[in-house]
mmCIF file of the N, C-alpha and C atoms, coordinates in Angstrom:
data_MODEL
# 
_entry.id   MODEL 
# 
loop_
_atom_site.group_PDB 
_atom_site.id 
_atom_site.type_symbol 
_atom_site.label_atom_id 
_atom_site.label_alt_id 
_atom_site.label_comp_id 
_atom_site.label_asym_id 
_atom_site.label_entity_id 
_atom_site.label_seq_id 
_atom_site.pdbx_PDB_ins_code 
_atom_site.Cartn_x 
_atom_site.Cartn_y 
_atom_site.Cartn_z 
_atom_site.occupancy 
_atom_site.B_iso_or_equiv 
_atom_site.pdbx_formal_charge 
_atom_site.auth_seq_id 
_atom_site.auth_comp_id 
_atom_site.auth_asym_id 
_atom_site.auth_atom_id 
_atom_site.pdbx_PDB_model_num 
ATOM 1   N N  . MET A 1 1  ? 5.832  27.878 73.561 1.00 0.00 ? 1  MET A N  1 
ATOM 2   C CA . MET A 1 1  ? 6.193  26.635 74.189 1.00 0.00 ? 1  MET A CA 1 
ATOM 3   C C  . MET A 1 1  ? 6.173  26.865 75.691 1.00 0.00 ? 1  MET A C  1 
ATOM 4   N N  . GLY A 1 2  ? 6.093  25.857 76.493 1.00 0.00 ? 2  GLY A N  1 
ATOM 5   C CA . GLY A 1 2  ? 6.018  26.063 77.918 1.00 0.00 ? 2  GLY A CA 1 
ATOM 6   C C  . GLY A 1 2  ? 5.143  25.045 78.619 1.00 0.00 ? 2  GLY A C  1 
ATOM 7   N N  . GLY A 1 3  ? 4.570  24.114 77.888 1.00 0.00 ? 3  GLY A N  1 
ATOM 8   C CA . GLY A 1 3  ? 3.772  23.051 78.488 1.00 0.00 ? 3  GLY A CA 1 
ATOM 9   C C  . GLY A 1 3  ? 4.660  21.883 78.877 1.00 0.00 ? 3  GLY A C  1 
ATOM 10  N N  . PRO A 1 4  ? 4.114  20.695 78.867 1.00 0.00 ? 4  PRO A N  1 
ATOM 11  C CA . PRO A 1 4  ? 4.912  19.512 79.186 1.00 0.00 ? 4  PRO A CA 1 
ATOM 12  C C  . PRO A 1 4  ? 6.034  19.327 78.166 1.00 0.00 ? 4  PRO A C  1 
ATOM 13  N N  . GLU A 1 5  ? 7.111  18.686 78.596 1.00 0.00 ? 5  GLU A N  1 
ATOM 14  C CA . GLU A 1 5  ? 8.247  18.474 77.713 1.00 0.00 ? 5  GLU A CA 1 
ATOM 15  C C  . GLU A 1 5  ? 8.624  16.999 77.637 1.00 0.00 ? 5  GLU A C  1 
ATOM 16  N N  . ILE A 1 6  ? 9.194  16.638 76.517 1.00 0.00 ? 6  ILE A N  1 
ATOM 17  C CA . ILE A 1 6  ? 9.716  15.286 76.335 1.00 0.00 ? 6  ILE A CA 1 
ATOM 18  C C  . ILE A 1 6  ? 10.999 15.190 77.151 1.00 0.00 ? 6  ILE A C  1 
ATOM 19  N N  . MET A 1 7  ? 11.047 14.223 78.043 1.00 0.00 ? 7  MET A N  1 
ATOM 20  C CA . MET A 1 7  ? 12.225 14.016 78.883 1.00 0.00 ? 7  MET A CA 1 
ATOM 21  C C  . MET A 1 7  ? 13.027 12.843 78.312 1.00 0.00 ? 7  MET A C  1 
ATOM 22  N N  . VAL A 1 8  ? 14.166 12.584 78.902 1.00 0.00 ? 8  VAL A N  1 
ATOM 23  C CA . VAL A 1 8  ? 15.051 11.520 78.435 1.00 0.00 ? 8  VAL A CA 1 
ATOM 24  C C  . VAL A 1 8  ? 14.299 10.196 78.300 1.00 0.00 ? 8  VAL A C  1 
ATOM 25  N N  . GLU A 1 9  ? 13.420 9.913  79.237 1.00 0.00 ? 9  GLU A N  1 
ATOM 26  C CA . GLU A 1 9  ? 12.688 8.639  79.243 1.00 0.00 ? 9  GLU A CA 1 
ATOM 27  C C  . GLU A 1 9  ? 11.774 8.486  78.027 1.00 0.00 ? 9  GLU A C  1 
ATOM 28  N N  . GLN A 1 10 ? 11.293 9.594  77.452 1.00 0.00 ? 10 GLN A N  1 
ATOM 29  C CA . GLN A 1 10 ? 10.392 9.544  76.306 1.00 0.00 ? 10 GLN A CA 1 
ATOM 30  C C  . GLN A 1 10 ? 11.097 9.807  74.976 1.00 0.00 ? 10 GLN A C  1 
ATOM 31  N N  . MET A 1 11 ? 12.397 10.106 75.002 1.00 0.00 ? 11 MET A N  1 
ATOM 32  C CA . MET A 1 11 ? 13.093 10.501 73.783 1.00 0.00 ? 11 MET A CA 1 
ATOM 33  C C  . MET A 1 11 ? 13.086 9.406  72.722 1.00 0.00 ? 11 MET A C  1 
ATOM 34  N N  . SER A 1 12 ? 13.278 8.147  73.112 1.00 0.00 ? 12 SER A N  1 
ATOM 35  C CA . SER A 1 12 ? 13.256 7.057  72.122 1.00 0.00 ? 12 SER A CA 1 
ATOM 36  C C  . SER A 1 12 ? 11.911 6.990  71.415 1.00 0.00 ? 12 SER A C  1 
ATOM 37  N N  . ALA A 1 13 ? 10.828 7.116  72.187 1.00 0.00 ? 13 ALA A N  1 
ATOM 38  C CA . ALA A 1 13 ? 9.490  7.089  71.595 1.00 0.00 ? 13 ALA A CA 1 
ATOM 39  C C  . ALA A 1 13 ? 9.296  8.281  70.664 1.00 0.00 ? 13 ALA A C  1 
ATOM 40  N N  . ALA A 1 14 ? 9.795  9.447  71.058 1.00 0.00 ? 14 ALA A N  1 
ATOM 41  C CA . ALA A 1 14 ? 9.661  10.640 70.224 1.00 0.00 ? 14 ALA A CA 1 
ATOM 42  C C  . ALA A 1 14 ? 10.430 10.475 68.913 1.00 0.00 ? 14 ALA A C  1 
ATOM 43  N N  . LEU A 1 15 ? 11.639 9.931  68.983 1.00 0.00 ? 15 LEU A N  1 
ATOM 44  C CA . LEU A 1 15 ? 12.432 9.732  67.765 1.00 0.00 ? 15 LEU A CA 1 
ATOM 45  C C  . LEU A 1 15 ? 11.806 8.678  66.854 1.00 0.00 ? 15 LEU A C  1 
ATOM 46  N N  . ARG A 1 16 ? 11.217 7.641  67.433 1.00 0.00 ? 16 ARG A N  1 
ATOM 47  C CA . ARG A 1 16 ? 10.493 6.641  66.616 1.00 0.00 ? 16 ARG A CA 1 
ATOM 48  C C  . ARG A 1 16 ? 9.289  7.278  65.937 1.00 0.00 ? 16 ARG A C  1 
ATOM 49  N N  . THR A 1 17 ? 8.588  8.152  66.647 1.00 0.00 ? 17 THR A N  1 
ATOM 50  C CA . THR A 1 17 ? 7.430  8.844  66.081 1.00 0.00 ? 17 THR A CA 1 
ATOM 51  C C  . THR A 1 17 ? 7.857  9.721  64.909 1.00 0.00 ? 17 THR A C  1 
ATOM 52  N N  . ILE A 1 18 ? 8.966  10.436 65.066 1.00 0.00 ? 18 ILE A N  1 
ATOM 53  C CA . ILE A 1 18 ? 9.479  11.281 63.978 1.00 0.00 ? 18 ILE A CA 1 
ATOM 54  C C  . ILE A 1 18 ? 9.894  10.426 62.788 1.00 0.00 ? 18 ILE A C  1 
ATOM 55  N N  . ALA A 1 19 ? 10.580 9.317  63.044 1.00 0.00 ? 19 ALA A N  1 
ATOM 56  C CA . ALA A 1 19 ? 11.015 8.434  61.953 1.00 0.00 ? 19 ALA A CA 1 
ATOM 57  C C  . ALA A 1 19 ? 9.818  7.889  61.182 1.00 0.00 ? 19 ALA A C  1 
ATOM 58  N N  . ALA A 1 20 ? 8.771  7.487  61.888 1.00 0.00 ? 20 ALA A N  1 
ATOM 59  C CA . ALA A 1 20 ? 7.563  6.978  61.227 1.00 0.00 ? 20 ALA A CA 1 
ATOM 60  C C  . ALA A 1 20 ? 6.894  8.088  60.419 1.00 0.00 ? 20 ALA A C  1 
ATOM 61  N N  . TRP A 1 21 ? 6.859  9.306  60.943 1.00 0.00 ? 21 TRP A N  1 
ATOM 62  C CA . TRP A 1 21 ? 6.266  10.438 60.244 1.00 0.00 ? 21 TRP A CA 1 
ATOM 63  C C  . TRP A 1 21 ? 7.034  10.752 58.960 1.00 0.00 ? 21 TRP A C  1 
ATOM 64  N N  . ARG A 1 22 ? 8.363  10.632 59.004 1.00 0.00 ? 22 ARG A N  1 
ATOM 65  C CA . ARG A 1 22 ? 9.159  10.910 57.808 1.00 0.00 ? 22 ARG A CA 1 
ATOM 66  C C  . ARG A 1 22 ? 8.853  9.904  56.697 1.00 0.00 ? 22 ARG A C  1 
ATOM 67  N N  . VAL A 1 23 ? 8.573  8.661  57.066 1.00 0.00 ? 23 VAL A N  1 
ATOM 68  C CA . VAL A 1 23 ? 8.244  7.626  56.078 1.00 0.00 ? 23 VAL A CA 1 
ATOM 69  C C  . VAL A 1 23 ? 6.822  7.814  55.541 1.00 0.00 ? 23 VAL A C  1 
ATOM 70  N N  . ALA A 1 24 ? 5.895  8.152  56.427 1.00 0.00 ? 24 ALA A N  1 
ATOM 71  C CA . ALA A 1 24 ? 4.482  8.289  56.042 1.00 0.00 ? 24 ALA A CA 1 
ATOM 72  C C  . ALA A 1 24 ? 3.890  9.543  56.687 1.00 0.00 ? 24 ALA A C  1 
ATOM 73  N N  . PRO A 1 25 ? 4.201  10.731 56.142 1.00 0.00 ? 25 PRO A N  1 
ATOM 74  C CA . PRO A 1 25 ? 3.734  11.975 56.770 1.00 0.00 ? 25 PRO A CA 1 
ATOM 75  C C  . PRO A 1 25 ? 2.217  12.145 56.778 1.00 0.00 ? 25 PRO A C  1 
ATOM 76  N N  . GLU A 1 26 ? 1.517  11.384 55.938 1.00 0.00 ? 26 GLU A N  1 
ATOM 77  C CA . GLU A 1 26 ? 0.052  11.494 55.912 1.00 0.00 ? 26 GLU A CA 1 
ATOM 78  C C  . GLU A 1 26 ? -0.609 10.671 57.023 1.00 0.00 ? 26 GLU A C  1 
ATOM 79  N N  . ALA A 1 27 ? 0.138  9.761  57.643 1.00 0.00 ? 27 ALA A N  1 
ATOM 80  C CA . ALA A 1 27 ? -0.416 8.935  58.724 1.00 0.00 ? 27 ALA A CA 1 
ATOM 81  C C  . ALA A 1 27 ? -0.580 9.777  59.990 1.00 0.00 ? 27 ALA A C  1 
ATOM 82  N N  . GLU A 1 28 ? -1.568 9.416  60.790 1.00 0.00 ? 28 GLU A N  1 
ATOM 83  C CA . GLU A 1 28 ? -1.829 10.143 62.026 1.00 0.00 ? 28 GLU A CA 1 
ATOM 84  C C  . GLU A 1 28 ? -0.783 9.763  63.077 1.00 0.00 ? 28 GLU A C  1 
ATOM 85  N N  . ALA A 1 29 ? -0.045 10.756 63.572 1.00 0.00 ? 29 ALA A N  1 
ATOM 86  C CA . ALA A 1 29 ? 1.001  10.511 64.567 1.00 0.00 ? 29 ALA A CA 1 
ATOM 87  C C  . ALA A 1 29 ? 0.398  10.499 65.968 1.00 0.00 ? 29 ALA A C  1 
ATOM 88  N N  . VAL A 1 30 ? 1.053  9.749  66.862 1.00 0.00 ? 30 VAL A N  1 
ATOM 89  C CA . VAL A 1 30 ? 0.608  9.615  68.249 1.00 0.00 ? 30 VAL A CA 1 
ATOM 90  C C  . VAL A 1 30 ? 1.599  10.340 69.154 1.00 0.00 ? 30 VAL A C  1 
ATOM 91  N N  . CYS A 1 31 ? 1.103  11.094 70.116 1.00 0.00 ? 31 CYS A N  1 
ATOM 92  C CA . CYS A 1 31 ? 1.930  11.852 71.035 1.00 0.00 ? 31 CYS A CA 1 
ATOM 93  C C  . CYS A 1 31 ? 2.769  10.907 71.904 1.00 0.00 ? 31 CYS A C  1 
ATOM 94  N N  . PRO A 1 32 ? 4.088  11.131 71.978 1.00 0.00 ? 32 PRO A N  1 
ATOM 95  C CA . PRO A 1 32 ? 4.926  10.273 72.805 1.00 0.00 ? 32 PRO A CA 1 
ATOM 96  C C  . PRO A 1 32 ? 4.727  10.495 74.307 1.00 0.00 ? 32 PRO A C  1 
ATOM 97  N N  . LEU A 1 33 ? 4.025  11.562 74.692 1.00 0.00 ? 33 LEU A N  1 
ATOM 98  C CA . LEU A 1 33 ? 3.776  11.813 76.108 1.00 0.00 ? 33 LEU A CA 1 
ATOM 99  C C  . LEU A 1 33 ? 2.450  11.243 76.589 1.00 0.00 ? 33 LEU A C  1 
ATOM 100 N N  . CYS A 1 34 ? 1.371  11.583 75.880 1.00 0.00 ? 34 CYS A N  1 
ATOM 101 C CA . CYS A 1 34 ? 0.042  11.198 76.376 1.00 0.00 ? 34 CYS A CA 1 
ATOM 102 C C  . CYS A 1 34 ? -0.628 10.097 75.558 1.00 0.00 ? 34 CYS A C  1 
ATOM 103 N N  . GLY A 1 35 ? -0.063 9.777  74.379 1.00 0.00 ? 35 GLY A N  1 
ATOM 104 C CA . GLY A 1 35 ? -0.631 8.717  73.550 1.00 0.00 ? 35 GLY A CA 1 
ATOM 105 C C  . GLY A 1 35 ? -1.806 9.141  72.684 1.00 0.00 ? 35 GLY A C  1 
ATOM 106 N N  . ALA A 1 36 ? -2.148 10.419 72.718 1.00 0.00 ? 36 ALA A N  1 
ATOM 107 C CA . ALA A 1 36 ? -3.278 10.903 71.910 1.00 0.00 ? 36 ALA A CA 1 
ATOM 108 C C  . ALA A 1 36 ? -2.902 10.934 70.433 1.00 0.00 ? 36 ALA A C  1 
ATOM 109 N N  . LYS A 1 37 ? -3.869 10.612 69.594 1.00 0.00 ? 37 LYS A N  1 
ATOM 110 C CA . LYS A 1 37 ? -3.679 10.716 68.153 1.00 0.00 ? 37 LYS A CA 1 
ATOM 111 C C  . LYS A 1 37 ? -3.794 12.177 67.744 1.00 0.00 ? 37 LYS A C  1 
ATOM 112 N N  . GLY A 1 38 ? -3.179 12.517 66.610 1.00 0.00 ? 38 GLY A N  1 
ATOM 113 C CA . GLY A 1 38 ? -3.297 13.866 66.092 1.00 0.00 ? 38 GLY A CA 1 
ATOM 114 C C  . GLY A 1 38 ? -2.100 14.751 66.398 1.00 0.00 ? 38 GLY A C  1 
ATOM 115 N N  . LEU A 1 39 ? -0.982 14.156 66.819 1.00 0.00 ? 39 LEU A N  1 
ATOM 116 C CA . LEU A 1 39 ? 0.238  14.932 67.043 1.00 0.00 ? 39 LEU A CA 1 
ATOM 117 C C  . LEU A 1 39 ? 0.640  15.612 65.745 1.00 0.00 ? 39 LEU A C  1 
ATOM 118 N N  . THR A 1 40 ? 0.971  16.883 65.814 1.00 0.00 ? 40 THR A N  1 
ATOM 119 C CA . THR A 1 40 ? 1.439  17.624 64.648 1.00 0.00 ? 40 THR A CA 1 
ATOM 120 C C  . THR A 1 40 ? 2.961  17.663 64.692 1.00 0.00 ? 40 THR A C  1 
ATOM 121 N N  . ILE A 1 41 ? 3.587  17.282 63.574 1.00 0.00 ? 41 ILE A N  1 
ATOM 122 C CA . ILE A 1 41 ? 5.040  17.326 63.458 1.00 0.00 ? 41 ILE A CA 1 
ATOM 123 C C  . ILE A 1 41 ? 5.376  18.199 62.261 1.00 0.00 ? 41 ILE A C  1 
ATOM 124 N N  . SER A 1 42 ? 6.316  19.126 62.452 1.00 0.00 ? 42 SER A N  1 
ATOM 125 C CA . SER A 1 42 ? 6.775  19.936 61.336 1.00 0.00 ? 42 SER A CA 1 
ATOM 126 C C  . SER A 1 42 ? 8.303  19.937 61.326 1.00 0.00 ? 42 SER A C  1 
ATOM 127 N N  . ASP A 1 43 ? 8.853  19.936 60.117 1.00 0.00 ? 43 ASP A N  1 
ATOM 128 C CA . ASP A 1 43 ? 10.298 19.863 59.911 1.00 0.00 ? 43 ASP A CA 1 
ATOM 129 C C  . ASP A 1 43 ? 10.862 21.281 59.815 1.00 0.00 ? 43 ASP A C  1 
ATOM 130 N N  . HIS A 1 44 ? 11.788 21.610 60.705 1.00 0.00 ? 44 HIS A N  1 
ATOM 131 C CA . HIS A 1 44 ? 12.448 22.922 60.725 1.00 0.00 ? 44 HIS A CA 1 
ATOM 132 C C  . HIS A 1 44 ? 13.956 22.733 60.580 1.00 0.00 ? 44 HIS A C  1 
ATOM 133 N N  . SER A 1 45 ? 14.354 21.748 59.811 1.00 0.00 ? 45 SER A N  1 
ATOM 134 C CA . SER A 1 45 ? 15.744 21.333 59.735 1.00 0.00 ? 45 SER A CA 1 
ATOM 135 C C  . SER A 1 45 ? 16.647 22.346 59.062 1.00 0.00 ? 45 SER A C  1 
ATOM 136 N N  . ALA A 1 46 ? 17.910 22.300 59.474 1.00 0.00 ? 46 ALA A N  1 
ATOM 137 C CA . ALA A 1 46 ? 18.970 23.123 58.899 1.00 0.00 ? 46 ALA A CA 1 
ATOM 138 C C  . ALA A 1 46 ? 20.025 22.177 58.331 1.00 0.00 ? 46 ALA A C  1 
ATOM 139 N N  . ARG A 1 47 ? 19.600 21.308 57.438 1.00 0.00 ? 47 ARG A N  1 
ATOM 140 C CA . ARG A 1 47 ? 20.524 20.330 56.871 1.00 0.00 ? 47 ARG A CA 1 
ATOM 141 C C  . ARG A 1 47 ? 21.633 21.047 56.124 1.00 0.00 ? 47 ARG A C  1 
ATOM 142 N N  . PRO A 1 48 ? 22.823 20.578 56.086 1.00 0.00 ? 48 PRO A N  1 
ATOM 143 C CA . PRO A 1 48 ? 23.288 19.249 56.491 1.00 0.00 ? 48 PRO A CA 1 
ATOM 144 C C  . PRO A 1 48 ? 23.780 19.187 57.926 1.00 0.00 ? 48 PRO A C  1 
ATOM 145 N N  . HIS A 1 49 ? 23.483 20.184 58.743 1.00 0.00 ? 49 HIS A N  1 
ATOM 146 C CA . HIS A 1 49 ? 24.048 20.242 60.085 1.00 0.00 ? 49 HIS A CA 1 
ATOM 147 C C  . HIS A 1 49 ? 23.194 19.552 61.142 1.00 0.00 ? 49 HIS A C  1 
ATOM 148 N N  . ALA A 1 50 ? 21.911 19.696 61.058 1.00 0.00 ? 50 ALA A N  1 
ATOM 149 C CA . ALA A 1 50 ? 21.021 19.111 62.071 1.00 0.00 ? 50 ALA A CA 1 
ATOM 150 C C  . ALA A 1 50 ? 19.605 19.015 61.533 1.00 0.00 ? 50 ALA A C  1 
ATOM 151 N N  . GLU A 1 51 ? 18.853 18.108 62.117 1.00 0.00 ? 51 GLU A N  1 
ATOM 152 C CA . GLU A 1 51 ? 17.421 18.015 61.840 1.00 0.00 ? 51 GLU A CA 1 
ATOM 153 C C  . GLU A 1 51 ? 16.697 18.562 63.064 1.00 0.00 ? 51 GLU A C  1 
ATOM 154 N N  . TRP A 1 52 ? 15.713 19.422 62.827 1.00 0.00 ? 52 TRP A N  1 
ATOM 155 C CA . TRP A 1 52 ? 14.908 20.000 63.898 1.00 0.00 ? 52 TRP A CA 1 
ATOM 156 C C  . TRP A 1 52 ? 13.446 19.733 63.591 1.00 0.00 ? 52 TRP A C  1 
ATOM 157 N N  . TYR A 1 53 ? 12.729 19.213 64.573 1.00 0.00 ? 53 TYR A N  1 
ATOM 158 C CA . TYR A 1 53 ? 11.310 18.912 64.414 1.00 0.00 ? 53 TYR A CA 1 
ATOM 159 C C  . TYR A 1 53 ? 10.534 19.547 65.561 1.00 0.00 ? 53 TYR A C  1 
ATOM 160 N N  . ARG A 1 54 ? 9.396  20.141 65.210 1.00 0.00 ? 54 ARG A N  1 
ATOM 161 C CA . ARG A 1 54 ? 8.498  20.681 66.224 1.00 0.00 ? 54 ARG A CA 1 
ATOM 162 C C  . ARG A 1 54 ? 7.352  19.700 66.392 1.00 0.00 ? 54 ARG A C  1 
ATOM 163 N N  . LEU A 1 55 ? 7.115  19.297 67.637 1.00 0.00 ? 55 LEU A N  1 
ATOM 164 C CA . LEU A 1 55 ? 6.030  18.384 67.977 1.00 0.00 ? 55 LEU A CA 1 
ATOM 165 C C  . LEU A 1 55 ? 5.004  19.151 68.802 1.00 0.00 ? 55 LEU A C  1 
ATOM 166 N N  . VAL A 1 56 ? 3.747  19.101 68.360 1.00 0.00 ? 56 VAL A N  1 
ATOM 167 C CA . VAL A 1 56 ? 2.673  19.819 69.038 1.00 0.00 ? 56 VAL A CA 1 
ATOM 168 C C  . VAL A 1 56 ? 1.502  18.866 69.254 1.00 0.00 ? 56 VAL A C  1 
ATOM 169 N N  . CYS A 1 57 ? 1.055  18.776 70.510 1.00 0.00 ? 57 CYS A N  1 
ATOM 170 C CA . CYS A 1 57 ? -0.111 17.947 70.856 1.00 0.00 ? 57 CYS A CA 1 
ATOM 171 C C  . CYS A 1 57 ? -1.150 18.838 71.518 1.00 0.00 ? 57 CYS A C  1 
ATOM 172 N N  . ARG A 1 58 ? -2.311 18.938 70.908 1.00 0.00 ? 58 ARG A N  1 
ATOM 173 C CA . ARG A 1 58 ? -3.388 19.752 71.485 1.00 0.00 ? 58 ARG A CA 1 
ATOM 174 C C  . ARG A 1 58 ? -3.974 19.115 72.738 1.00 0.00 ? 58 ARG A C  1 
ATOM 175 N N  . GLU A 1 59 ? -3.843 17.808 72.851 1.00 0.00 ? 59 GLU A N  1 
ATOM 176 C CA . GLU A 1 59 ? -4.430 17.098 73.988 1.00 0.00 ? 59 GLU A CA 1 
ATOM 177 C C  . GLU A 1 59 ? -3.701 17.407 75.303 1.00 0.00 ? 59 GLU A C  1 
ATOM 178 N N  . CYS A 1 60 ? -2.358 17.266 75.305 1.00 0.00 ? 60 CYS A N  1 
ATOM 179 C CA . CYS A 1 60 ? -1.611 17.456 76.556 1.00 0.00 ? 60 CYS A CA 1 
ATOM 180 C C  . CYS A 1 60 ? -0.842 18.771 76.619 1.00 0.00 ? 60 CYS A C  1 
ATOM 181 N N  . GLY A 1 61 ? -0.789 19.517 75.506 1.00 0.00 ? 61 GLY A N  1 
ATOM 182 C CA . GLY A 1 61 ? -0.102 20.794 75.504 1.00 0.00 ? 61 GLY A CA 1 
ATOM 183 C C  . GLY A 1 61 ? 1.367  20.742 75.118 1.00 0.00 ? 61 GLY A C  1 
ATOM 184 N N  . LEU A 1 62 ? 1.842  19.579 74.692 1.00 0.00 ? 62 LEU A N  1 
ATOM 185 C CA . LEU A 1 62 ? 3.226  19.475 74.246 1.00 0.00 ? 62 LEU A CA 1 
ATOM 186 C C  . LEU A 1 62 ? 3.461  20.433 73.079 1.00 0.00 ? 62 LEU A C  1 
ATOM 187 N N  . ASP A 1 63 ? 4.528  21.198 73.153 1.00 0.00 ? 63 ASP A N  1 
ATOM 188 C CA . ASP A 1 63 ? 4.947  22.093 72.069 1.00 0.00 ? 63 ASP A CA 1 
ATOM 189 C C  . ASP A 1 63 ? 6.450  22.231 72.202 1.00 0.00 ? 63 ASP A C  1 
ATOM 190 N N  . GLN A 1 64 ? 7.177  21.379 71.510 1.00 0.00 ? 64 GLN A N  1 
ATOM 191 C CA . GLN A 1 64 ? 8.617  21.296 71.716 1.00 0.00 ? 64 GLN A CA 1 
ATOM 192 C C  . GLN A 1 64 ? 9.362  21.081 70.410 1.00 0.00 ? 64 GLN A C  1 
ATOM 193 N N  . MET A 1 65 ? 10.532 21.717 70.326 1.00 0.00 ? 65 MET A N  1 
ATOM 194 C CA . MET A 1 65 ? 11.449 21.490 69.211 1.00 0.00 ? 65 MET A CA 1 
ATOM 195 C C  . MET A 1 65 ? 12.466 20.447 69.647 1.00 0.00 ? 65 MET A C  1 
ATOM 196 N N  . LEU A 1 66 ? 12.690 19.446 68.809 1.00 0.00 ? 66 LEU A N  1 
ATOM 197 C CA . LEU A 1 66 ? 13.708 18.429 69.074 1.00 0.00 ? 66 LEU A CA 1 
ATOM 198 C C  . LEU A 1 66 ? 14.782 18.535 68.009 1.00 0.00 ? 66 LEU A C  1 
ATOM 199 N N  . GLY A 1 67 ? 16.023 18.612 68.435 1.00 0.00 ? 67 GLY A N  1 
ATOM 200 C CA . GLY A 1 67 ? 17.152 18.669 67.518 1.00 0.00 ? 67 GLY A CA 1 
ATOM 201 C C  . GLY A 1 67 ? 17.832 17.323 67.427 1.00 0.00 ? 67 GLY A C  1 
ATOM 202 N N  . VAL A 1 68 ? 18.107 16.899 66.202 1.00 0.00 ? 68 VAL A N  1 
ATOM 203 C CA . VAL A 1 68 ? 18.803 15.640 65.954 1.00 0.00 ? 68 VAL A CA 1 
ATOM 204 C C  . VAL A 1 68 ? 20.063 15.989 65.174 1.00 0.00 ? 68 VAL A C  1 
ATOM 205 N N  . PRO A 1 69 ? 21.247 15.992 65.850 1.00 0.00 ? 69 PRO A N  1 
ATOM 206 C CA . PRO A 1 69 ? 22.471 16.342 65.130 1.00 0.00 ? 69 PRO A CA 1 
ATOM 207 C C  . PRO A 1 69 ? 22.794 15.298 64.066 1.00 0.00 ? 69 PRO A C  1 
ATOM 208 N N  . LEU A 1 70 ? 23.320 15.766 62.968 1.00 0.00 ? 70 LEU A N  1 
ATOM 209 C CA . LEU A 1 70 ? 23.736 14.868 61.884 1.00 0.00 ? 70 LEU A CA 1 
ATOM 210 C C  . LEU A 1 70 ? 25.250 14.730 61.946 1.00 0.00 ? 70 LEU A C  1 
ATOM 211 N N  . GLY A 1 71 ? 25.753 13.591 61.491 1.00 0.00 ? 71 GLY A N  1 
ATOM 212 C CA . GLY A 1 71 ? 27.174 13.343 61.503 1.00 0.00 ? 71 GLY A CA 1 
ATOM 213 C C  . GLY A 1 71 ? 27.922 14.301 60.584 1.00 0.00 ? 71 GLY A C  1 
ATOM 214 N N  . ALA A 1 72 ? 29.165 14.565 60.929 1.00 0.00 ? 72 ALA A N  1 
ATOM 215 C CA . ALA A 1 72 ? 30.006 15.445 60.115 1.00 0.00 ? 72 ALA A CA 1 
ATOM 216 C C  . ALA A 1 72 ? 30.383 14.728 58.827 1.00 0.00 ? 72 ALA A C  1 
ATOM 217 N N  . ALA A 1 73 ? 30.528 15.499 57.782 1.00 0.00 ? 73 ALA A N  1 
ATOM 218 C CA . ALA A 1 73 ? 30.954 14.944 56.501 1.00 0.00 ? 73 ALA A CA 1 
ATOM 219 C C  . ALA A 1 73 ? 32.381 14.426 56.622 1.00 0.00 ? 73 ALA A C  1 
ATOM 220 N N  . VAL A 1 74 ? 32.644 13.318 55.979 1.00 0.00 ? 74 VAL A N  1 
ATOM 221 C CA . VAL A 1 74 ? 33.969 12.719 56.010 1.00 0.00 ? 74 VAL A CA 1 
ATOM 222 C C  . VAL A 1 74 ? 34.784 13.298 54.841 1.00 0.00 ? 74 VAL A C  1 
ATOM 223 N N  . PRO A 1 75 ? 35.950 13.908 55.135 1.00 0.00 ? 75 PRO A N  1 
ATOM 224 C CA . PRO A 1 75 ? 36.751 14.466 54.043 1.00 0.00 ? 75 PRO A CA 1 
ATOM 225 C C  . PRO A 1 75 ? 37.090 13.398 53.014 1.00 0.00 ? 75 PRO A C  1 
ATOM 226 N N  . GLY A 1 76 ? 36.891 13.732 51.756 1.00 0.00 ? 76 GLY A N  1 
ATOM 227 C CA . GLY A 1 76 ? 37.170 12.775 50.677 1.00 0.00 ? 76 GLY A CA 1 
ATOM 228 C C  . GLY A 1 76 ? 36.055 11.784 50.437 1.00 0.00 ? 76 GLY A C  1 
ATOM 229 N N  . GLY A 1 77 ? 34.970 11.880 51.235 1.00 0.00 ? 77 GLY A N  1 
ATOM 230 C CA . GLY A 1 77 ? 33.844 10.963 51.051 1.00 0.00 ? 77 GLY A CA 1 
ATOM 231 C C  . GLY A 1 77 ? 32.978 11.387 49.892 1.00 0.00 ? 77 GLY A C  1 
ATOM 232 N N  . ASP A 1 78 ? 31.995 10.571 49.595 1.00 0.00 ? 78 ASP A N  1 
ATOM 233 C CA . ASP A 1 78 ? 31.089 10.858 48.489 1.00 0.00 ? 78 ASP A CA 1 
ATOM 234 C C  . ASP A 1 78 ? 29.895 11.683 48.915 1.00 0.00 ? 78 ASP A C  1 
ATOM 235 N N  . GLY A 1 79 ? 29.962 12.397 49.983 1.00 0.00 ? 79 GLY A N  1 
ATOM 236 C CA . GLY A 1 79 ? 28.853 13.248 50.378 1.00 0.00 ? 79 GLY A CA 1 
ATOM 237 C C  . GLY A 1 79 ? 28.576 13.134 51.744 1.00 0.00 ? 79 GLY A C  1 
# 
């Protein structure tokens, strides 16, 4: 890693891209930085604590892990 990085301004777009990929992983993802098709997303999650995704774009050089913390379990809840 060491190329361009997703900054706060692009985080919403990156999270939308990840959400769309989770629904349809076979669809071609678009880079949230440069807009190029062919973004590679891989799931490196450590559930139930956090979701971690690696985003790689050959076009602009993006290679970044994004962590999405998950909410704490509620005592006495159903999971």
